[in-house]
N, C-alpha and C positions, 0 to 999 in steps of 0.2 A: 079706634083705640090707639093711643100713642104707645109705641113699643120701647121708647127711650125714657130713661129716668133723668129728667132735667129740671132745673129751677125755672119757675115761671114768674118773671118779674111783673107781668101785667096784672096778675092776681095776688101779688105778694103783699103781706103786711110788714114783714121784716126782710127776709131774703128770698122768698119764693120756694123754700124747701118743702113746706107742708102742702102747698098747692101742687107742686110737682109730684110728690108722693101720692097725693089723692088722685091726681089724674092718671098716674101710672097704674094704680090698683083699681080705678074706676069707682072710687068712693067719694063721699062728701068731704071737702077740704076742712070744714069746721070740725068734723070728727077727728081728723089727724091733728089739728091744732089743739083740740081739747086733750087728746092723749099726751101730747108734748107738755102742755101746761100742768096736767095732773102728775106727770112723771118728774117734773122739775124738783119738787120738795122731797121726793122719795129717795132715801139713801142708797138703795140697791139698784136704782135706775138712773144713770147719769144722762138724763134727757138733754140738758143744756149742752153738755160736751158732744153728744151725738149730733145735735142740731148744728153746732159750729163745724164739726168735721164734715157733715153732709153739705153745708153751705160752701165749704172750700172745695170739696171733691166733686160735687155735682156740676155738670156743665150747664151753662145758661142757655135757655131756649133762644134760637135765632130770632132777631127782630122780624116782625111781619109774618111769622109762621102761623098758618091757620090751624086752629084746634078747636074742638068743642069744649065749652066751658061747663064744668060741674059746679053747682052752688052748694 
């Protein structure tokens, strides 16, 4: 298990944030992506803003780092 929260560009659709969160918590990255998509239109959950902040704040995974992929 990866103990660092970092963006994973190899598994990214946009910025690698959802893939990084999924790998950190050991869950399927599709679930994390769906939660962000569901949260975007909700007025009380600023999912888009949270995603952008995480995209800026999370470090990018080093190139060539070996990790186990979760689908």
